[in-house]
matplotlib code that plots the C-alpha trace (Angstrom):
import matplotlib.pyplot as plt

x = [104.2, 106.0, 109.8, 111.9, 115.4, 117.9, 121.4, 123.9, 126.8, 129.4, 130.5, 133.2, 131.8, 128.2, 126.1, 123.5, 120.5, 118.8, 115.7, 114.0, 110.8, 112.2, 113.2, 109.6, 108.1, 110.4, 109.5, 105.8, 106.2, 108.0, 105.4, 102.7, 104.5, 105.0, 101.3, 100.3, 102.6, 100.7, 98.5, 94.9, 93.2, 89.9, 89.5, 92.7, 92.9, 96.0, 98.7, 97.8, 94.0, 92.8, 91.1, 87.4, 84.7, 81.9, 78.8, 76.3, 76.6, 73.5, 74.2, 71.2, 69.1, 69.9, 70.5, 72.8, 73.7, 77.2, 77.6, 81.2, 82.3, 85.6, 87.1, 88.5, 87.7, 91.3, 91.5, 87.8, 88.1, 90.8, 88.4, 85.7, 88.0, 89.1, 85.5, 84.3, 87.3, 86.0, 82.5, 82.2, 78.7, 76.3, 74.4, 74.3, 76.1, 75.5, 78.2, 77.6, 80.6, 79.8, 81.7, 82.1, 80.3, 76.9, 78.0, 77.1, 77.3, 80.7, 80.4, 78.4, 79.5, 78.1, 79.5, 78.0, 78.9, 77.4, 74.3, 72.0, 74.5, 74.5, 70.7, 70.5, 73.1, 73.0, 76.7, 78.5, 79.5, 82.6, 82.4, 82.1, 81.3, 82.3, 81.2, 82.2, 79.6, 80.5, 82.2, 82.1, 83.7, 83.8, 83.2, 86.4]
y = [25.8, 23.2, 23.3, 21.6, 20.7, 21.8, 20.6, 21.7, 19.6, 20.8, 18.3, 19.6, 22.8, 21.8, 22.5, 19.8, 20.7, 17.8, 18.0, 15.5, 16.4, 15.2, 11.9, 11.4, 12.4, 10.0, 7.1, 7.9, 8.0, 4.7, 3.1, 4.4, 3.2, -0.2, -0.5, 0.5, -1.9, -5.0, -6.6, -5.7, -7.1, -8.7, -10.3, -12.3, -15.7, -16.4, -18.3, -21.7, -21.2, -22.7, -20.3, -19.7, -17.3, -15.9, -16.1, -14.9, -12.9, -11.5, -8.1, -7.6, -9.6, -11.7, -14.8, -14.4, -16.9, -16.9, -19.2, -20.1, -22.0, -24.0, -26.2, -28.9, -30.4, -29.8, -27.2, -26.7, -26.0, -23.4, -21.8, -21.8, -20.3, -17.6, -16.7, -16.8, -14.7, -11.8, -11.9, -9.1, -7.6, -8.7, -11.7, -15.4, -16.6, -19.8, -20.7, -23.1, -24.4, -25.8, -27.3, -24.8, -24.2, -24.9, -28.3, -30.3, -29.1, -30.0, -28.5, -26.3, -24.0, -21.3, -18.4, -16.3, -12.6, -10.8, -11.6, -11.8, -14.2, -16.4, -16.5, -17.3, -20.0, -21.5, -20.9, -18.6, -15.2, -15.4, -19.2, -21.1, -24.6, -26.5, -29.8, -31.4, -33.5, -37.3, -38.4, -34.8, -34.6, -32.2, -33.9, -34.5]
z = [64.0, 62.1, 61.9, 59.2, 60.1, 57.3, 57.0, 54.4, 53.2, 50.8, 48.2, 45.9, 44.5, 45.1, 48.1, 48.9, 50.9, 52.8, 54.9, 57.1, 55.3, 51.9, 53.5, 54.8, 51.5, 49.6, 51.9, 51.5, 47.7, 47.6, 49.7, 47.4, 44.3, 45.8, 46.6, 43.2, 41.4, 42.3, 39.6, 40.7, 37.6, 38.4, 34.9, 34.8, 36.5, 38.5, 36.6, 38.1, 37.4, 34.1, 31.6, 32.1, 31.0, 33.1, 30.8, 33.4, 36.6, 38.4, 39.9, 42.1, 44.6, 47.7, 45.6, 42.6, 39.9, 38.4, 35.4, 34.3, 31.3, 31.1, 28.4, 30.7, 34.0, 35.1, 37.9, 38.3, 42.1, 41.3, 38.9, 41.6, 44.2, 41.8, 40.9, 44.5, 45.6, 43.5, 44.8, 47.4, 47.4, 50.2, 48.7, 48.4, 45.3, 43.4, 41.0, 38.1, 36.3, 32.8, 30.0, 27.1, 24.9, 26.4, 27.7, 30.8, 34.4, 35.9, 39.3, 41.7, 44.4, 46.6, 48.7, 51.4, 51.6, 54.5, 56.5, 53.4, 51.8, 54.9, 55.0, 51.3, 51.2, 54.7, 55.0, 57.5, 56.2, 54.0, 53.7, 50.4, 49.4, 46.2, 44.8, 41.5, 39.7, 39.8, 36.6, 35.2, 31.8, 28.8, 25.4, 23.5]

ax = plt.figure().add_subplot(projection="3d")
ax.plot(x, y, z, "-o")
ax.set_aspect("equal")
plt.show()
């Protein structure tokens, strides 16, 4: 049987009823609100990551292609890390970063998620690899 401890405090003409349960519930509610207040958007790049667009993303198979378009070569590794950080299904991901629209290949990367991803990429589970193309540039 659960017991709740009640205390009464008189303040002026008002009686205030406090319970230990209310304090616990308040703490739990605040913890939940704090956890829900973080930005959990998977579409928005972090503020320091340049804008990019995913133009292709395979959603089945052990080897999956993700094609990304950017407008500048600035911050390409940040773009790769942002994209790779959102890949969570068990597979090997091969990320192509191209100049938008339909431009040249700027960089390649891969990420292993799970045992299938490790087998498909040759990387350890959870690891990624990024390589910019030499002299990669977007046309002016």
